[in-house]
N, C-alpha and C positions, 0 to 999 in steps of 0.2 A: 504494500500500500504506500504510494508516494504522497508526499505532502507538498502543498503549493508553496511557492516562494513567499507569498503574502502571509501564510500561516507561520512559516518559519521565522519571518521578520517579526511578526506579532509576539511569538514565544520569546524570541531574543530580547525584544523591547521590555516585556514583562520581567524577564529574568534580570536584565540590566537594572531596571528601576528597583527591583526587590533587593538588590545587593545592599541597600541602605539598612537592612536588618541583619545582614550576615551573608555567608557564602551560600546563597540560594542557588539551586540547580533544578533542572527539569528532567523527567524521565518519560519516554513515550509509553502510553498505555491506553488501551481500549479506544483507539481512534483519536485520542487527545493526548494531553500531557499532564502529569502530576507535577506540582511545584513543591519542592522539598527544602527543608533546612534541618540540619542535624539528624537526618534520617526520618524526619516526620513530615508527612504530607499535609500541608496547610492550604494548598490551592489546587485548582484544576483549570486547565485551559481546554476549551472545546469550541470548535467553530469560531475562532477569534473572539472568544468571550472568556474573561477571567471570572472564576467562581472562587469564593473563599469559604473555608471551613467554619461552620456555625455549631452552636449547641443551644441548650435551653436558655442560657444566660445571654446570648447574643442574637439569636434568631429574630426576635421582635424588632430590633434596631433595623434590620434589613427589610422586614415586612413593612414597617412604618414608612420607609423610603420608597416603597413600591418595587423593590428589587425581587427578581424571580429566582426560585430554587432551580438547581440543576436537576433535570428529570429526563427519563427515557422510557420507552415502551419495551416491555418484555412479555411475551405470550399474551398480548392484548391488554396488558395492565400497565398503567402509568406508575412508575416508581420514581421516588425522589431520594436524593442523597442529602447528607448534611452539608451541602455547599450551596451558597447563594451568590448570585451575580454581584460583582463588585460595582460600586458606582463609577460612572464615567470619569470623574475627576481624578481617580487613582492613576489613570493612564497618562496624565499630563503633569501631575504635581507630586514631587518626591516626598514632600512632607505628609501629604494625604496618603500616599502609598505606604509610608512607614507606619502610620497610625493603623490603617486597616490590616496590613500584613502582620503587624505585631499582635493585634487582637486575634486574628485567625491562627497564628502560631501558638498563642496561649491556649486556644481551644484544642489544638492538636496535642499539646502537652497534657492537658487535663484528660483528654480521651486516651492517651497512651497510659497514663497513670491508672485509669479505670480498668484498662485491659490487663495491666500487670497485677492489679489487686485481685483479679479473679482466680 
């Protein structure tokens, strides 16, 4: 499966901006890209859209802003993951990117802690 130049440039742009929180990197997965820091996935890029990891503590902030969850269809059912569309301003403002990525990374840390506790 080949990727378009536009998609590759978008992924590189997101990864470059995200460096403000640390050595962020991407991994190709499921037709999109996972966005990682310290081995934890805190973002998802699919069809030139950045989605950030949410939990019960942060989800309503995204909903109030009218941002959409990442969802897909499987066997005729719509499934959503704990990732919501990032606001447009993160794509152009490094300060905003830092704030939103830090929040999503904190969610990833909490989720990893819950998995280890099981």
